[in-house]
Structure formats: structure tokens, C-alpha cells
TIMI-2910 file (N, C-alpha, C, CB; in pm, 1 decimal, decimal comma, always signed):
<rs>
+----------+----------+----------+----------+----------+----------+----------+----------+----------+----------+----------+----------+------+
!      n_x !      n_y !      n_z !     ca_x !     ca_y !     ca_z !      c_x !      c_y !      c_z !     cb_x !     cb_y !     cb_z ! resn !
+----------+----------+----------+----------+----------+----------+----------+----------+----------+----------+----------+----------+------+
!   -217,0 !  +9044,5 ! +15933,7 !   -289,3 !  +8988,2 ! +15825,8 !   -303,3 !  +8814,3 ! +15959,4 !   -169,6 !  +8985,2 ! +15623,6 !  Met !
!   -420,8 !  +8836,1 ! +15990,9 !   -450,6 !  +8687,3 ! +16138,5 !   -491,0 !  +8574,9 ! +16036,5 !   -630,9 !  +8716,0 ! +16292,9 !  Ser !
!   -449,1 !  +8483,7 ! +16020,9 !   -514,6 !  +8371,7 ! +16071,2 !   -626,5 !  +8284,5 ! +16069,9 !   -517,7 !  +8388,5 ! +16140,3 !  Ala !
!   -670,7 !  +8177,5 ! +16022,0 !   -814,6 !  +8118,2 ! +16116,3 !   -832,2 !  +7986,1 ! +16018,5 !   -993,2 !  +8247,5 ! +16118,1 !  Thr !
!   -835,1 !  +7942,7 ! +16193,6 !   -855,7 !  +7867,2 ! +16174,5 !   -985,6 !  +7689,5 ! +16104,3 !   -808,2 !  +7914,4 ! +16237,3 !  Leu !
!  -1072,6 !  +7786,7 ! +16080,3 !  -1223,2 !  +7695,0 ! +16050,1 !  -1260,4 !  +7725,7 ! +16209,4 !  -1208,7 !  +7479,9 ! +15993,7 !  Gly !
!  -1359,6 !  +7585,1 ! +16069,2 !  -1410,5 !  +7534,9 ! +16197,3 !  -1403,3 !  +7428,4 ! +16283,7 !  -1497,6 !  +7533,0 ! +16189,7 !  Lys !
!  -1430,8 !  +7459,3 ! +16424,8 !  -1379,8 !  +7356,3 ! +16552,6 !  -1529,3 !  +7206,1 ! +16619,5 !  -1341,6 !  +7510,2 ! +16723,6 !  Arg !
!  -1413,6 !  +7129,8 ! +16572,4 !  -1457,1 !  +6990,5 ! +16657,5 !  -1454,5 !  +6942,2 ! +16732,6 !  -1446,3 !  +6917,1 ! +16650,9 !  Ser !
!  -1506,4 !  +6920,8 ! +16763,3 !  -1445,7 !  +6823,1 ! +16862,8 !  -1467,4 !  +6614,0 ! +16906,0 !  -1496,0 !  +6908,4 ! +16982,2 !  Thr !
!  -1377,7 !  +6591,6 ! +16899,1 !  -1349,8 !  +6409,4 ! +16852,7 !  -1347,6 !  +6350,6 ! +17032,5 !  -1128,4 !  +6367,5 ! +16736,4 !  Val !
!  -1401,3 !  +6259,8 ! +17044,3 !  -1412,2 !  +6185,6 ! +17178,5 !  -1374,4 !  +6016,8 ! +17123,4 !  -1594,7 !  +6208,6 ! +17257,6 !  Tyr !
!  -1225,6 !  +6019,4 ! +17224,4 !  -1206,6 !  +5867,4 ! +17166,3 !  -1270,1 !  +5815,2 ! +17330,2 !   -998,8 !  +5805,9 ! +17106,7 !  Arg !
!  -1327,7 !  +5633,9 ! +17354,0 !  -1286,7 !  +5604,2 ! +17521,6 !  -1199,9 !  +5499,1 ! +17487,5 !  -1418,9 !  +5551,1 ! +17645,4 !  Tyr !
!  -1072,7 !  +5486,8 ! +17587,6 !   -941,1 !  +5386,1 ! +17555,7 !   -994,9 !  +5315,5 ! +17692,5 !   -743,8 !  +5462,1 ! +17549,4 !  Leu !
!  -1006,4 !  +5174,3 ! +17643,8 !   -996,1 !  +5113,8 ! +17755,1 !   -914,3 !  +4929,3 ! +17805,6 !  -1136,2 !  +5129,1 ! +17773,2 !  Thr !
!   -846,4 !  +4867,1 ! +17882,0 !   -787,0 !  +4835,4 ! +17855,2 !   -787,5 !  +4742,1 ! +17963,2 !   -718,6 !  +4905,2 ! +17814,0 !  Gly !
!   -699,3 !  +4694,5 ! +18003,9 !   -639,6 !  +4560,0 ! +18115,2 !   -549,4 !  +4693,4 ! +18218,1 !   -487,1 !  +4388,7 ! +18005,5 !  Pro !
!   -558,0 !  +4636,9 ! +18323,8 !   -537,5 !  +4788,5 ! +18457,6 !   -403,0 !  +4747,8 ! +18484,5 !   -654,0 !  +4794,9 ! +18642,8 !  Asp !
!   -329,5 !  +4780,0 ! +18363,6 !   -132,8 !  +4774,9 ! +18391,8 !   -120,4 !  +4925,4 ! +18290,7 !     -6,1 !  +4572,7 ! +18289,8 !  Asp !
!    +68,8 !  +4847,6 ! +18292,0 !   +136,6 !  +4963,6 ! +18241,3 !    +98,9 !  +5001,5 ! +18139,2 !   +253,3 !  +4957,5 ! +18227,2 !  Val !
!   +106,8 !  +4910,1 ! +17983,5 !   +144,6 !  +4958,9 ! +17935,7 !    -78,2 !  +5047,8 ! +17854,7 !   +284,9 !  +4858,7 ! +17869,2 !  Glu !
!   -176,9 !  +5039,1 ! +17956,3 !   -240,5 !  +5108,3 ! +17966,5 !   -220,0 !  +5240,2 ! +17962,6 !   -278,2 !  +5076,5 ! +18031,6 !  Phe !
!   -182,7 !  +5293,0 ! +18124,9 !   -145,8 !  +5433,6 ! +18162,2 !    -41,8 !  +5460,3 ! +17994,2 !    -37,6 !  +5440,4 ! +18353,7 !  Cys !
!    +13,6 !  +5362,1 ! +17934,5 !    +93,1 !  +5413,8 ! +17861,3 !    +12,7 !  +5486,7 ! +17749,7 !   +184,2 !  +5317,9 ! +17822,1 !  Lys !
!    -46,8 !  +5422,9 ! +17709,0 !   -154,7 !  +5457,0 ! +17642,7 !   -193,8 !  +5544,6 ! +17604,1 !   -220,9 !  +5438,3 ! +17673,3 !  Arg !
!   -287,4 !  +5628,5 ! +17763,8 !   -350,8 !  +5717,7 ! +17785,0 !   -207,5 !  +5859,4 ! +17795,0 !   -451,9 !  +5670,3 ! +17918,6 !  Val !
!   -156,3 !  +5821,5 ! +17800,3 !    +28,5 !  +5904,3 ! +17838,9 !    +55,4 !  +5945,9 ! +17701,5 !   +194,6 !  +5774,8 ! +17903,3 !  Thr !
!    +70,1 !  +5887,9 ! +17542,1 !    +80,3 !  +5870,5 ! +17458,4 !    -58,3 !  +6015,4 ! +17390,9 !    +83,5 !  +5710,6 ! +17452,7 !  Glu !
!   -177,0 !  +5945,1 ! +17411,6 !   -248,5 !  +6045,1 ! +17309,8 !   -300,1 !  +6178,9 ! +17467,1 !   -432,2 !  +5933,5 ! +17192,6 !  Ala !
!   -207,6 !  +6200,9 ! +17486,3 !   -238,7 !  +6336,6 ! +17665,6 !   -107,2 !  +6372,8 ! +17505,8 !   -163,3 !  +6285,6 ! +17964,5 !  Leu !
!    +40,4 !  +6292,5 ! +17486,9 !   +136,7 !  +6367,0 ! +17437,0 !    +44,2 !  +6391,6 ! +17342,9 !   +275,1 !  +6316,3 ! +17405,7 !  Ser !
!    -32,8 !  +6371,5 ! +17207,7 !    -19,0 !  +6437,3 ! +17149,1 !   -172,4 !  +6519,5 ! +17114,3 !    +57,1 !  +6375,0 ! +17069,3 !  Leu !
!   -155,6 !  +6552,9 ! +17245,0 !   -264,1 !  +6696,5 ! +17207,9 !   -420,4 !  +6620,2 ! +17305,5 !   -306,5 !  +6723,8 ! +16955,0 !  Gly !
!   -491,4 !  +6591,5 ! +17284,5 !   -603,0 !  +6460,0 ! +17341,3 !   -601,3 !  +6488,2 ! +17499,9 !   -536,5 !  +6266,3 ! +17304,9 !  Trp !
!   -688,6 !  +6552,0 ! +17557,8 !   -716,6 !  +6543,3 ! +17669,8 !   -863,6 !  +6488,1 ! +17755,5 !   -684,7 !  +6650,3 ! +17685,5 !  Ser !
!   -765,3 !  +6476,5 ! +17876,5 !   -875,4 !  +6365,5 ! +17974,6 !  -1068,1 !  +6416,7 ! +17976,7 !   -803,0 !  +6383,6 ! +18186,7 !  Leu !
!  -1129,3 !  +6356,0 ! +17960,1 !  -1241,1 !  +6420,9 ! +18025,9 !  -1377,0 !  +6275,9 ! +18076,1 !  -1305,8 !  +6555,6 ! +17890,2 !  Tyr !
!  -1392,5 !  +6363,5 ! +18145,4 !  -1383,7 !  +6335,5 ! +18319,6 !  -1338,1 !  +6138,0 ! +18357,3 !  -1597,8 !  +6382,0 ! +18400,7 !  Gly !
!  -1375,7 !  +6089,1 ! +18477,9 !  -1331,7 !  +6042,2 ! +18609,5 !  -1330,7 !  +5874,3 ! +18487,2 !  -1469,6 !  +6074,2 ! +18793,2 !  Ser !
!  -1159,5 !  +5857,0 ! +18539,8 !  -1126,0 !  +5692,3 ! +18443,2 !  -1266,0 !  +5576,8 ! +18500,0 !   -911,7 !  +5593,5 ! +18514,5 !  Pro !
!  -1301,3 !  +5478,0 ! +18450,4 !  -1380,7 !  +5381,7 ! +18472,4 !  -1258,4 !  +5215,9 ! +18526,3 !  -1482,9 !  +5375,9 ! +18310,2 !  Thr !
!  -1317,6 !  +5182,1 ! +18628,2 !  -1301,3 !  +5006,2 ! +18635,2 !  -1382,3 !  +4869,2 ! +18661,3 !  -1226,9 !  +4986,2 ! +18721,1 !  Leu !
!  -1411,9 !  +4816,2 ! +18555,2 !  -1453,8 !  +4740,0 ! +18631,4 !  -1383,7 !  +4524,6 ! +18566,4 !  -1640,0 !  +4797,9 ! +18626,0 !  Thr !
!  -1380,7 !  +4425,5 ! +18675,7 !  -1353,4 !  +4373,0 ! +18643,8 !  -1443,5 !  +4211,9 ! +18555,1 !  -1286,4 !  +4399,4 ! +18727,0 !  Phe !
!  -1329,1 !  +4249,4 ! +18458,0 !  -1341,8 !  +4039,8 ! +18379,4 !  -1398,3 !  +3960,7 ! +18488,7 !  -1148,7 !  +3929,5 ! +18338,9 !  Asp !
!  -1446,3 !  +3891,2 ! +18499,9 !  -1442,4 !  +3777,4 ! +18581,5 !  -1397,4 !  +3663,5 ! +18484,0 !  -1583,5 !  +3750,8 ! +18653,3 !  Ala !
!  -1418,7 !  +3619,8 ! +18358,2 !  -1440,7 !  +3508,0 ! +18255,4 !  -1206,8 !  +3487,6 ! +18309,0 !  -1532,5 !  +3588,9 ! +18013,0 !  Thr !
!  -1161,9 !  +3694,6 ! +18255,2 !  -1002,0 !  +3648,7 ! +18315,8 !  -1016,2 !  +3753,0 ! +18360,2 !   -854,8 !  +3612,7 ! +18232,8 !  Lys !
!  -1027,1 !  +3709,3 ! +18494,0 !   -983,8 !  +3696,8 ! +18645,3 !   -921,3 !  +3905,5 ! +18647,0 !   -808,8 !  +3522,2 ! +18673,0 !  Gly !
!   -948,4 !  +3962,6 ! +18584,8 !   -881,1 !  +4102,2 ! +18541,1 !   -933,0 !  +4193,0 ! +18519,3 !   -820,2 !  +4110,6 ! +18450,2 !  Lys !
!   -901,2 !  +4323,3 ! +18581,7 !   -968,8 !  +4446,4 ! +18636,0 !   -946,8 !  +4531,7 ! +18483,6 !   -882,9 !  +4523,3 ! +18798,6 !  Val !
!  -1035,2 !  +4606,9 ! +18407,8 !  -1008,4 !  +4680,5 ! +18299,9 !  -1071,8 !  +4827,2 ! +18338,7 !  -1067,8 !  +4609,2 ! +18167,5 !  Ile !
!   -982,5 !  +4931,0 ! +18260,4 !   -970,7 !  +5021,3 ! +18324,5 !  -1092,3 !  +5061,1 ! +18200,3 !   -818,0 !  +5088,0 ! +18361,3 !  Cys !
!  -1126,1 !  +5225,6 ! +18155,1 !  -1136,2 !  +5270,2 ! +18034,3 !  -1186,7 !  +5459,1 ! +18122,2 !  -1270,5 !  +5152,6 ! +17916,1 !  Gly !
!  -1114,9 !  +5475,8 ! +17985,3 !  -1049,2 !  +5603,2 ! +18023,9 !  -1078,3 !  +5708,0 ! +17862,0 !   -852,4 !  +5563,4 ! +18071,6 !  Gln !
!  -1225,2 !  +5762,6 ! +17914,0 !  -1245,8 !  +5859,6 ! +17813,4 !  -1127,6 !  +6022,0 ! +17770,7 !  -1392,5 !  +5901,2 ! +17865,5 !  Ala !
!  -1162,1 !  +6043,6 ! +17610,5 !  -1065,7 !  +6175,2 ! +17633,8 !  -1083,3 !  +6239,3 ! +17445,1 !   -847,9 !  +6111,7 ! +17699,5 !  Ile !
!  -1109,2 !  +6351,3 ! +17488,7 !  -1199,9 !  +6407,1 ! +17352,7 !  -1009,2 !  +6535,4 ! +17250,1 !  -1422,8 !  +6574,9 ! +17460,8 !  Thr !
!  -1048,0 !  +6561,8 ! +17188,9 !   -903,7 !  +6650,9 ! +17119,8 !   -997,8 !  +6767,8 ! +17001,0 !   -756,2 !  +6500,5 ! +16997,6 !  Lys !
!  -1007,5 !  +6898,4 ! +17027,4 !  -1054,4 !  +6942,7 ! +16899,3 !   -960,2 !  +6970,7 ! +16833,9 !  -1135,9 !  +7041,0 ! +16894,0 !  Asp !
!  -1048,1 !  +6986,4 ! +16718,2 !   -960,8 !  +6954,3 ! +16585,1 !  -1047,4 !  +7087,4 ! +16447,3 !   -993,5 !  +6726,7 ! +16532,5 !  Val !
!   -991,4 !  +7120,6 ! +16334,5 !  -1066,4 !  +7220,9 ! +16268,5 !  -1020,1 !  +7139,8 ! +16157,8 !  -1038,1 !  +7387,9 ! +16282,6 !  Tyr !
!  -1147,2 !  +7195,8 ! +16050,5 !  -1246,3 !  +7167,1 ! +15958,2 !  -1191,2 !  +7013,3 ! +15937,9 !  -1253,2 !  +7275,4 ! +15818,7 !  Asp !
!  -1243,7 !  +6951,0 ! +16027,3 !  -1326,1 !  +6809,1 ! +16063,2 !  -1434,1 !  +6760,7 ! +15928,5 !  -1435,9 !  +6842,0 ! +16222,5 !  Phe !
!  -1418,2 !  +6666,9 ! +15876,4 !  -1537,3 !  +6636,3 ! +15873,5 !  -1533,2 !  +6544,6 ! +15936,0 !  -1594,4 !  +6625,3 ! +15773,6 !  Lys !
!  -1664,5 !  +6398,6 ! +15950,2 !  -1619,7 !  +6305,8 ! +16030,8 !  -1686,7 !  +6226,9 ! +15919,4 !  -1655,4 !  +6298,1 ! +16193,7 !  Tyr !
!  -1683,8 !  +6083,5 ! +15893,9 !  -1709,6 !  +5981,5 ! +15835,4 !  -1635,4 !  +5868,4 ! +15871,1 !  -1704,7 !  +6004,8 ! +15721,8 !  Thr !
!  -1728,3 !  +5711,3 ! +15872,5 !  -1761,6 !  +5617,5 ! +15927,7 !  -1637,3 !  +5590,3 ! +15945,4 !  -1846,7 !  +5535,4 ! +15876,3 !  Pro !
!  -1523,2 !  +5562,5 ! +15844,8 !  -1441,3 !  +5502,8 ! +15828,4 !  -1292,7 !  +5582,9 ! +15929,7 !  -1447,6 !  +5488,1 ! +15674,4 !  Asp !
!  -1337,4 !  +5725,7 ! +16020,4 !  -1196,5 !  +5810,2 ! +16007,3 !  -1169,0 !  +5734,7 ! +16144,5 !  -1193,1 !  +6013,8 ! +16001,2 !  Val !
!  -1022,6 !  +5701,2 ! +16127,1 !   -921,0 !  +5680,3 ! +16236,6 !   -882,2 !  +5756,1 ! +16396,8 !   -816,4 !  +5697,6 ! +16162,7 !  Lys !
!  -1005,9 !  +5774,7 ! +16428,2 !   -968,6 !  +5840,8 ! +16524,8 !   -862,6 !  +5911,4 ! +16646,4 !  -1011,7 !  +5807,0 ! +16539,3 !  Leu !
!   -724,4 !  +5803,1 ! +16583,8 !   -640,0 !  +5786,7 ! +16687,2 !   -509,7 !  +5876,7 ! +16594,1 !   -617,1 !  +5604,4 ! +16739,5 !  Ser !
!   -556,7 !  +5857,3 ! +16453,9 !   -429,5 !  +5944,0 ! +16312,3 !   -465,7 !  +6129,5 ! +16338,4 !   -504,0 !  +5882,4 ! +16062,0 !  Glu !
!   -635,1 !  +6179,9 ! +16454,7 !   -591,4 !  +6313,8 ! +16398,7 !   -467,6 !  +6403,5 ! +16531,6 !   -766,5 !  +6415,5 ! +16368,7 !  Leu !
+----------+----------+----------+----------+----------+----------+----------+----------+----------+----------+----------+----------+------+
</rs>
């Protein structure tokens, strides 16, 4: 007998942070937990703080997921 996974949904997160090793670790951790890179990374300069800020969109396919405003996407 084959198992069914239920309805598939794709969830989306956008990680941001200073352009440093900690940001790279956050992205790497998400990838190790089944998230996938989505699109190209972004960079902007925060003139107030004098720092480059990175952004990277990531997605993950999940099954039998029901969205609610209080869902913690990082825990999926």
C-alpha cells in the first residue's frame, strides 16, 4: 500500500542581516533543514549603521500545512 503525503504547500521566508559569517550560518542552517534558495541574494547599504545588509529568500515544501498568522515559519 502506498502512503499519501496530503496536500503540498510551499512556504516562503526572507532572511536578512548584516553581511557577516552569522548571516551565512543562518542560511546554511535553513538549507540543512530542508529549505531551498529562492532567487538571487540581495545587498543594500545601511548608511545609518555603516553596514551592508544581505537578504535571501528561501522556500520549503510542506504537507498538510494550514497557515495561521501566528505560525513560526522557522520551525517548519
